[in-house]
Backbone as JSON, one array per atom type, in Angstrom:
{
  "sequence": "MIAKLLSLIAGFAIAIITAVGYPGITLLMAMVSAGVPIPSEIVMPFAGYLVSLGTFTLPGVVIAAVVGENIGAAIGYEIGKRGGRPLIERYGRYVLIDGHHLDLAERFFDRWGNVAALVGRMLPIVRAFVAIPAGLGRMHRAHFHLYTSIGSVVWCGGLAWLGMTLGDKWDSDPRLKAAFHSAELVISILLVLAIVAFVWLKIRGLRAKH",
  "N": [[-2.71, -80.73, 84.91], [-2.33, -79.73, 82.49], [-4.55, -78.0, 82.23], [-3.87, -76.24, 84.15], [-1.59, -75.09, 82.92], [-2.64, -73.85, 80.67], [-4.28, -72.1, 81.86], [-2.46, -70.33, 83.06], [-1.09, -69.29, 80.67], [-3.29, -67.98, 79.62], [-3.7, -66.17, 81.54], [-1.38, -64.63, 81.32], [-1.66, -63.61, 78.68], [-3.95, -62.07, 78.91], [-3.23, -60.24, 80.74], [-1.14, -58.84, 79.36], [-2.56, -57.65, 77.19], [-4.29, -55.96, 78.64], [-2.65, -54.35, 80.07], [-1.01, -53.16, 77.93], [-2.51, -52.63, 75.7], [-3.6, -51.91, 72.37], [-0.94, -52.46, 71.08], [-0.13, -54.65, 72.65], [-1.89, -56.63, 71.76], [-0.99, -56.87, 69.03], [1.69, -57.75, 69.73], [1.21, -60.2, 71.09], [-0.27, -61.61, 69.05], [1.74, -61.73, 67.06], [3.53, -63.51, 68.26], [1.91, -65.87, 68.31], [1.66, -66.38, 65.71], [4.17, -66.9, 64.89], [4.56, -69.35, 66.01], [4.71, -69.6, 68.76], [3.22, -71.16, 71.57], [0.55, -69.77, 72.26], [-2.78, -69.54, 72.6], [-4.79, -68.22, 70.16], [-7.41, -68.28, 70.34], [-8.0, -67.42, 72.91], [-6.79, -64.91, 73.03], [-8.08, -63.23, 71.11], [-10.84, -63.3, 71.57], [-10.92, -62.21, 74.1], [-9.94, -59.59, 73.57], [-11.98, -58.85, 71.95], [-14.05, -58.89, 73.94], [-13.23, -56.57, 75.48], [-13.75, -54.72, 73.46], [-16.52, -54.71, 73.75], [-16.74, -53.44, 76.13], [-15.96, -50.85, 75.49], [-13.35, -50.2, 75.57], [-11.63, -50.89, 73.53], [-11.79, -50.61, 69.84], [-13.49, -52.47, 67.35], [-12.48, -52.5, 64.66], [-9.89, -51.52, 65.22], [-8.91, -53.46, 66.89], [-8.78, -55.69, 65.08], [-7.05, -54.71, 63.2], [-4.67, -54.38, 64.68], [-4.18, -57.13, 65.35], [-3.87, -58.26, 62.87], [-1.58, -57.02, 61.86], [0.26, -58.04, 63.82], [0.04, -60.67, 63.16], [1.22, -60.73, 60.58], [3.8, -59.95, 61.14], [4.71, -62.12, 62.84], [4.35, -64.2, 61.02], [6.18, -63.42, 59.08], [8.58, -63.82, 60.34], [8.39, -66.64, 60.61], [8.36, -67.37, 57.92], [11.02, -66.48, 57.17], [12.58, -68.27, 58.64], [11.89, -70.72, 57.34], [12.8, -70.12, 54.85], [15.56, -69.2, 55.07], [16.8, -70.96, 57.01], [16.05, -73.29, 56.06], [15.77, -76.78, 54.95], [17.61, -78.27, 56.57], [17.71, -76.99, 59.08], [15.0, -77.19, 59.86], [14.57, -79.94, 60.03], [16.41, -80.5, 62.05], [15.3, -79.15, 64.38], [12.63, -79.14, 64.07], [11.21, -81.29, 65.3], [10.55, -80.5, 67.7], [8.15, -79.03, 67.35], [6.65, -80.85, 66.27], [7.17, -81.43, 63.57], [8.59, -83.17, 60.83], [10.88, -84.71, 58.37], [9.26, -85.93, 56.58], [6.81, -84.56, 56.75], [7.76, -82.18, 55.76], [8.28, -82.71, 53.06], [5.55, -83.28, 52.2], [4.59, -80.81, 52.73], [6.06, -79.05, 50.98], [5.49, -80.0, 48.51], [2.85, -79.6, 48.51], [2.71, -76.69, 48.69], [4.0, -76.07, 46.27], [2.06, -76.7, 44.45], [-0.3, -75.52, 45.28], [0.11, -73.09, 46.44], [-0.8, -70.22, 47.12], [-3.41, -70.82, 47.91], [-2.92, -72.6, 50.04], [-1.62, -71.03, 51.96], [-3.68, -69.08, 52.48], [-5.92, -70.63, 53.39], [-4.76, -72.2, 55.44], [-4.2, -70.21, 57.27], [-6.59, -69.89, 58.49], [-7.07, -72.03, 60.08], [-7.09, -73.79, 63.04], [-4.23, -74.47, 64.96], [-2.6, -75.34, 62.71], [-2.35, -72.88, 61.65], [-0.44, -71.55, 62.92], [2.07, -72.44, 62.02], [2.15, -72.4, 59.2], [3.53, -70.67, 57.83], [6.13, -71.57, 57.59], [6.55, -73.72, 55.69], [5.8, -72.24, 53.61], [7.96, -70.37, 53.29], [10.05, -72.31, 52.9], [9.14, -73.23, 50.4], [9.65, -70.99, 48.83], [7.54, -68.98, 48.45], [6.02, -66.32, 46.76], [6.61, -63.35, 48.23], [4.96, -61.0, 48.49], [2.51, -61.99, 47.77], [2.2, -63.99, 49.71], [2.02, -62.43, 52.14], [-0.31, -60.98, 51.48], [-2.3, -62.94, 51.39], [-1.95, -63.94, 53.96], [-2.86, -61.82, 55.44], [-5.61, -61.63, 54.51], [-6.66, -64.08, 55.51], [-6.19, -63.83, 58.22], [-7.78, -61.63, 58.91], [-10.22, -62.71, 58.59], [-10.14, -64.96, 60.45], [-9.15, -63.67, 62.99], [-10.78, -61.49, 63.21], [-13.28, -62.8, 63.28], [-13.13, -64.21, 65.79], [-12.67, -61.98, 67.51], [-15.07, -60.64, 67.09], [-17.01, -62.49, 68.17], [-16.18, -62.44, 70.89], [-16.92, -59.8, 71.33], [-19.64, -59.94, 70.97], [-20.45, -61.8, 72.73], [-19.7, -60.83, 75.19], [-18.84, -60.83, 78.69], [-19.37, -63.52, 78.85], [-17.98, -65.12, 77.26], [-15.77, -66.3, 78.43], [-16.67, -67.27, 80.87], [-18.95, -68.82, 80.77], [-19.46, -72.15, 80.81], [-20.56, -73.77, 78.81], [-20.09, -72.41, 76.52], [-17.3, -72.39, 76.35], [-16.93, -75.17, 76.11], [-18.05, -75.34, 73.63], [-16.29, -73.88, 71.98], [-13.91, -75.5, 72.16], [-14.89, -77.77, 71.06], [-15.5, -77.04, 68.47], [-12.9, -76.55, 67.49], [-11.78, -79.03, 67.68], [-13.3, -80.31, 65.58], [-12.71, -78.95, 63.28], [-10.07, -79.5, 63.17], [-10.0, -82.37, 62.8], [-11.27, -82.46, 60.29], [-9.28, -81.1, 58.8], [-7.23, -83.03, 58.95], [-8.33, -85.26, 57.59], [-8.59, -84.11, 55.19], [-5.88, -83.8, 54.45], [-5.14, -86.46, 54.35], [-6.63, -87.46, 52.17], [-5.58, -85.88, 50.14], [-2.9, -86.78, 50.0], [-3.25, -89.6, 49.48], [-4.43, -89.31, 46.91], [-2.33, -88.19, 45.52], [-0.4, -90.26, 45.74], [-1.76, -92.33, 44.42], [-1.82, -91.11, 41.83], [0.9, -91.06, 41.3], [1.47, -93.89, 41.23], [-0.11, -94.52, 39.07], [1.42, -93.49, 37.02], [3.57, -95.22, 36.71]],
  "CA": [[-1.52, -80.02, 84.55], [-2.64, -79.04, 81.14], [-5.52, -76.98, 82.5], [-3.01, -75.13, 84.93], [-0.79, -74.43, 81.95], [-3.52, -73.02, 79.87], [-4.62, -70.92, 82.83], [-1.28, -69.41, 83.12], [-0.95, -68.67, 79.45], [-4.39, -67.08, 79.33], [-3.51, -65.04, 82.42], [-0.47, -63.82, 80.64], [-2.18, -63.0, 77.44], [-4.81, -61.09, 79.34], [-2.28, -59.23, 81.41], [-0.45, -58.09, 78.36], [-3.59, -56.87, 76.49], [-4.9, -55.08, 79.73], [-1.51, -53.41, 80.4], [-0.3, -52.37, 76.87], [-3.42, -52.15, 74.78], [-3.45, -52.49, 71.02], [0.41, -53.16, 70.99], [-0.22, -56.04, 73.41], [-2.48, -57.63, 70.8], [0.02, -57.13, 68.06], [2.74, -58.56, 70.26], [0.74, -61.56, 71.34], [-0.52, -62.39, 67.75], [2.97, -62.08, 66.37], [4.11, -64.79, 68.94], [1.04, -66.91, 67.92], [1.85, -66.57, 64.27], [5.51, -67.34, 64.81], [4.65, -70.69, 66.49], [4.71, -69.76, 70.21], [1.91, -71.71, 71.95], [-0.42, -68.85, 72.79], [-4.02, -69.72, 71.88], [-5.53, -66.99, 69.62], [-8.83, -68.48, 70.83], [-8.06, -66.67, 74.13], [-6.42, -63.54, 72.84], [-8.94, -62.42, 70.26], [-12.19, -63.16, 72.27], [-10.79, -61.29, 75.18], [-9.93, -58.32, 72.94], [-13.48, -58.53, 71.55], [-14.76, -58.43, 75.23], [-12.79, -55.22, 75.68], [-14.43, -53.89, 72.57], [-17.88, -54.47, 74.23], [-16.71, -52.45, 77.2], [-15.59, -49.59, 74.99], [-11.89, -49.97, 75.76], [-11.14, -50.96, 72.1], [-12.88, -50.69, 68.69], [-13.38, -53.7, 66.61], [-11.5, -52.32, 63.57], [-8.56, -51.37, 65.89], [-8.47, -54.8, 67.38], [-8.46, -56.62, 63.95], [-5.84, -54.22, 62.53], [-3.57, -54.76, 65.5], [-3.99, -58.55, 65.13], [-3.38, -58.6, 61.43], [-0.23, -56.57, 61.87], [1.0, -59.02, 64.55], [0.02, -61.98, 62.43], [2.21, -60.69, 59.55], [5.2, -59.96, 61.7], [5.05, -63.54, 63.12], [4.53, -64.95, 59.65], [7.45, -63.12, 58.37], [9.62, -64.64, 61.12], [8.23, -68.09, 60.27], [8.82, -67.43, 56.46], [12.53, -66.46, 57.13], [13.14, -69.59, 59.17], [11.8, -71.75, 56.33], [13.68, -69.69, 53.65], [17.03, -69.12, 55.31], [17.22, -72.1, 57.68], [15.87, -74.45, 55.11], [15.49, -78.2, 55.41], [18.53, -78.72, 57.73], [17.23, -76.39, 60.34], [13.64, -77.66, 60.36], [14.88, -81.43, 60.33], [16.98, -80.63, 63.32], [14.65, -78.51, 65.47], [11.16, -79.29, 63.72], [10.52, -82.28, 66.09], [9.91, -79.82, 68.9], [6.83, -78.47, 66.92], [5.97, -82.05, 65.63], [7.38, -81.33, 62.08], [9.67, -83.9, 60.39], [11.19, -84.53, 57.01], [8.07, -86.36, 55.76], [5.85, -83.44, 56.72], [8.34, -81.2, 54.82], [8.09, -83.15, 51.7], [4.29, -82.94, 51.79], [4.29, -79.2, 52.78], [6.64, -78.47, 49.84], [4.66, -80.42, 47.24], [1.57, -78.81, 48.57], [2.95, -75.23, 48.28], [4.34, -76.06, 44.88], [0.89, -76.71, 43.66], [-1.58, -74.85, 45.85], [0.73, -72.1, 47.45], [-1.7, -69.22, 47.42], [-4.6, -71.43, 48.55], [-2.46, -73.17, 51.25], [-1.31, -69.79, 52.84], [-4.97, -68.51, 52.84], [-6.82, -71.65, 54.15], [-3.99, -72.53, 56.63], [-4.27, -69.1, 58.26], [-7.88, -69.9, 59.07], [-7.26, -73.26, 60.71], [-6.42, -74.01, 64.29], [-2.87, -75.09, 65.18], [-1.9, -75.21, 61.44], [-2.07, -71.48, 61.28], [0.78, -71.0, 63.6], [3.12, -73.09, 61.25], [1.93, -72.44, 57.83], [4.63, -69.73, 57.31], [7.51, -72.23, 57.49], [6.54, -74.33, 54.37], [5.78, -71.09, 52.57], [9.37, -69.96, 53.2], [10.65, -73.3, 52.23], [8.74, -73.23, 48.93], [9.83, -69.73, 48.3], [6.35, -68.45, 47.87], [6.07, -64.97, 46.43], [6.4, -62.72, 49.55], [3.79, -60.14, 48.47], [1.25, -62.94, 47.75], [2.14, -64.58, 51.01], [1.43, -61.56, 53.14], [-1.61, -60.7, 50.99], [-3.07, -64.02, 51.87], [-1.87, -64.0, 55.42], [-3.63, -60.76, 55.89], [-6.98, -61.95, 54.29], [-7.0, -65.21, 56.39], [-6.03, -63.34, 59.58], [-8.93, -60.77, 59.06], [-11.36, -63.65, 58.81], [-9.94, -65.61, 61.78], [-8.96, -62.81, 64.24], [-12.08, -60.64, 63.1], [-14.43, -63.64, 63.74], [-13.05, -64.34, 67.16], [-13.07, -60.75, 68.26], [-16.64, -60.39, 67.04], [-17.72, -63.4, 69.11], [-15.91, -61.82, 72.09], [-17.6, -58.57, 71.63], [-20.97, -60.15, 71.05], [-20.82, -62.61, 73.99], [-19.29, -60.1, 76.41], [-17.96, -61.59, 79.61], [-19.82, -64.86, 78.84], [-17.01, -65.8, 76.4], [-14.82, -67.11, 79.24], [-17.32, -67.68, 82.07], [-19.98, -69.74, 80.47], [-18.76, -73.55, 80.52], [-21.06, -74.29, 77.48], [-19.37, -71.77, 75.34], [-15.91, -72.9, 76.47], [-16.98, -76.5, 75.43], [-18.29, -75.19, 72.15], [-15.01, -73.46, 71.31], [-13.07, -76.62, 72.03], [-15.56, -78.78, 70.08], [-15.34, -76.52, 67.07], [-11.49, -76.68, 67.17], [-11.51, -80.37, 67.39], [-14.01, -80.71, 64.4], [-11.98, -78.42, 62.19], [-8.64, -80.29, 63.13], [-10.36, -83.62, 62.24], [-11.57, -82.22, 58.92], [-8.06, -80.86, 58.24], [-6.42, -84.29, 58.86], [-9.03, -86.08, 56.71], [-8.15, -83.44, 53.86], [-4.52, -84.05, 54.1], [-4.95, -87.91, 54.03], [-7.15, -87.54, 50.97], [-4.54, -85.31, 49.24], [-1.68, -87.65, 49.95], [-3.8, -90.61, 48.84], [-4.59, -88.98, 45.48], [-0.92, -88.03, 45.0], [0.19, -91.59, 45.63], [-2.53, -92.91, 43.32], [-1.34, -90.54, 40.66], [2.29, -91.53, 41.02], [1.3, -95.21, 40.92], [-0.7, -94.51, 37.57], [2.42, -93.14, 36.02], [4.47, -96.37, 36.48]],
  "C": [[-1.73, -79.05, 83.46], [-3.43, -77.71, 81.44], [-4.81, -75.83, 83.24], [-2.23, -74.27, 83.93], [-1.53, -73.39, 81.1], [-4.01, -71.92, 80.61], [-3.64, -69.85, 82.88], [-1.12, -68.67, 81.82], [-2.15, -67.64, 79.15], [-4.25, -65.92, 80.28], [-2.43, -64.14, 81.84], [-0.9, -63.06, 79.51], [-3.11, -61.8, 77.93], [-4.26, -59.94, 80.01], [-1.69, -58.23, 80.42], [-1.31, -57.14, 77.61], [-4.07, -55.64, 77.36], [-3.79, -54.0, 79.99], [-1.06, -52.56, 79.23], [-1.24, -51.92, 75.87], [-3.3, -52.83, 73.39], [-1.98, -53.04, 70.73], [0.48, -54.43, 71.51], [-0.8, -56.94, 72.49], [-1.6, -57.94, 69.73], [1.2, -58.07, 68.52], [2.31, -60.01, 70.43], [0.44, -62.37, 69.9], [0.7, -62.65, 66.87], [3.66, -63.32, 66.91], [3.27, -65.89, 68.47], [1.5, -67.4, 66.6], [3.2, -67.16, 64.05], [5.64, -68.78, 65.43], [4.66, -70.82, 67.95], [3.22, -70.17, 70.63], [1.07, -70.87, 72.79], [-1.72, -69.03, 72.15], [-4.6, -68.42, 71.32], [-7.03, -67.11, 69.97], [-9.05, -67.88, 72.09], [-7.87, -65.26, 73.87], [-7.41, -62.65, 72.28], [-10.32, -62.35, 70.87], [-12.14, -62.2, 73.42], [-10.65, -59.84, 74.7], [-11.32, -57.86, 72.53], [-14.27, -58.09, 72.83], [-14.39, -56.96, 75.56], [-13.51, -54.19, 74.75], [-15.97, -53.55, 73.12], [-17.91, -53.62, 75.43], [-16.39, -51.02, 76.81], [-14.17, -49.29, 75.05], [-11.18, -49.96, 74.38], [-12.22, -50.7, 71.17], [-12.61, -51.96, 68.05], [-12.34, -53.49, 65.36], [-10.03, -52.24, 64.14], [-8.04, -52.67, 66.33], [-7.99, -55.73, 66.24], [-7.15, -55.93, 63.27], [-4.6, -54.5, 63.33], [-3.19, -56.28, 65.49], [-3.33, -58.86, 63.91], [-1.86, -58.12, 61.36], [0.65, -57.58, 62.58], [1.18, -60.24, 63.84], [1.07, -61.96, 61.16], [3.73, -60.53, 59.99], [5.65, -61.36, 62.02], [5.2, -64.27, 61.89], [5.8, -64.72, 58.88], [8.66, -63.86, 59.06], [9.55, -66.13, 60.63], [8.84, -68.37, 58.83], [10.38, -67.47, 56.41], [13.13, -67.74, 57.62], [12.99, -70.61, 58.17], [12.69, -71.45, 55.16], [15.18, -69.78, 53.86], [17.57, -70.41, 56.05], [17.07, -73.32, 56.84], [15.62, -75.71, 55.81], [16.23, -78.57, 56.67], [18.04, -78.27, 58.97], [15.85, -76.93, 60.75], [13.8, -79.2, 60.67], [15.55, -81.4, 61.67], [16.09, -80.24, 64.41], [13.09, -78.82, 65.26], [10.42, -80.23, 64.72], [9.99, -81.6, 67.18], [8.51, -79.13, 68.65], [6.17, -79.62, 66.06], [6.13, -81.92, 64.06], [8.76, -82.21, 61.82], [9.86, -83.83, 58.86], [9.98, -84.94, 56.04], [7.04, -85.2, 55.65], [6.48, -82.29, 55.8], [8.2, -81.47, 53.41], [6.58, -82.92, 51.32], [3.98, -81.45, 51.71], [4.87, -78.58, 51.3], [5.94, -78.81, 48.57], [3.32, -79.63, 47.28], [1.61, -77.36, 48.2], [3.32, -75.1, 46.89], [3.07, -75.92, 44.03], [-0.2, -75.81, 44.0], [-0.94, -73.71, 46.77], [-0.12, -71.03, 47.89], [-2.84, -69.71, 48.39], [-4.18, -71.96, 50.08], [-2.25, -72.13, 52.24], [-2.61, -69.19, 53.33], [-5.72, -69.36, 53.74], [-6.08, -71.88, 55.54], [-4.08, -71.44, 57.76], [-5.59, -68.98, 58.96], [-8.07, -71.21, 59.87], [-6.55, -73.32, 61.96], [-5.19, -74.82, 64.3], [-2.05, -74.99, 63.89], [-1.41, -73.75, 61.21], [-0.76, -70.95, 61.8], [2.07, -71.62, 62.92], [3.18, -72.97, 59.82], [2.97, -71.54, 57.13], [5.87, -70.5, 56.89], [7.53, -72.95, 56.02], [6.38, -73.26, 53.3], [7.19, -70.53, 52.31], [10.19, -71.09, 52.55], [10.36, -73.42, 50.71], [8.98, -71.92, 48.27], [8.63, -69.0, 47.66], [6.55, -66.97, 47.74], [5.76, -64.25, 47.78], [5.17, -61.79, 49.63], [2.58, -61.0, 48.59], [1.08, -63.5, 49.08], [1.55, -63.68, 52.03], [0.06, -61.12, 52.78], [-2.54, -61.72, 51.66], [-3.18, -64.39, 53.23], [-2.75, -62.96, 56.05], [-5.12, -61.06, 55.73], [-7.43, -63.05, 55.32], [-6.99, -64.68, 57.85], [-7.3, -62.47, 59.89], [-10.13, -61.66, 59.43], [-11.26, -64.39, 60.21], [-10.04, -64.64, 63.02], [-10.21, -62.03, 64.22], [-13.13, -61.49, 63.74], [-14.33, -64.0, 65.28], [-13.21, -63.15, 67.98], [-14.53, -60.47, 68.19], [-17.42, -61.16, 67.92], [-17.41, -62.91, 70.44], [-16.69, -60.65, 72.41], [-19.11, -58.88, 71.85], [-21.39, -60.91, 72.38], [-20.43, -61.82, 75.31], [-18.46, -60.96, 77.33], [-18.28, -63.08, 79.66], [-18.72, -65.84, 78.08], [-16.16, -66.7, 77.18], [-15.4, -67.53, 80.55], [-18.42, -68.75, 81.92], [-19.3, -71.12, 80.04], [-19.3, -74.07, 79.24], [-20.38, -73.68, 76.34], [-18.01, -72.17, 75.34], [-15.91, -74.25, 75.73], [-17.18, -76.31, 73.89], [-17.01, -74.75, 71.34], [-14.1, -74.76, 71.11], [-13.51, -77.66, 71.01], [-15.36, -78.34, 68.61], [-13.88, -76.69, 66.59], [-11.17, -78.1, 66.79], [-12.14, -80.76, 65.9], [-13.21, -80.26, 63.29], [-10.61, -79.17, 62.1], [-9.02, -81.63, 62.53], [-10.51, -83.53, 60.68], [-10.31, -81.98, 58.21], [-7.14, -82.18, 57.96], [-7.05, -85.14, 57.78], [-8.65, -85.51, 55.27], [-6.86, -83.71, 53.46], [-4.34, -85.61, 53.74], [-5.44, -88.12, 52.68], [-6.14, -87.0, 49.88], [-3.47, -86.3, 49.01], [-2.05, -88.87, 49.12], [-4.0, -90.41, 47.35], [-3.24, -88.81, 44.89], [-0.27, -89.43, 44.73], [-0.47, -92.32, 44.5], [-2.08, -92.42, 41.98], [0.01, -90.92, 40.31], [2.25, -92.99, 40.62], [0.74, -95.4, 39.41], [0.31, -94.26, 36.59], [3.42, -94.26, 35.63], [3.86, -97.54, 35.9]]
}
């Protein structure tokens, strides 16, 4: 079931890019950045593959993706800023965010705002929702978009370069598919461990004050 769903999503993304070109990349990455479950790991390697065919240029692909990422990030930022905690607590469960996550995110952005926006934009899954706590924490908008752009260049540029380098093998070689999924799993595990360590240190610090 999941495999069929991913296949449909991949087909949709590839059809959009093929039909619309650069604006299609911008549209898709805006949706990704706003939290719509379209894997950038499909969008950007396919765009890179089209670079290898001469359809696109690598700078053009990266620019289109970064513009889209900023559009989607702006939407997520406004959701966090204007909707605030009540909106997220009411509907956040649909994207696996609850009040506890908001507490952690707000404290994290209060202390590490710029770093959180930059690093979060280069991590699977997290990158799709990092804009919401940035809005909740009222992160400086210019700084937010600057770090969103830097992180997006690294992430989207890297995936596009891989797609360009691998050519049609990026989606036809099962070993490469497995490598993409394994890398995402490792990064996600490391992220969870980092969050656990951060929370543990904060709790230990609060206990030490009492």
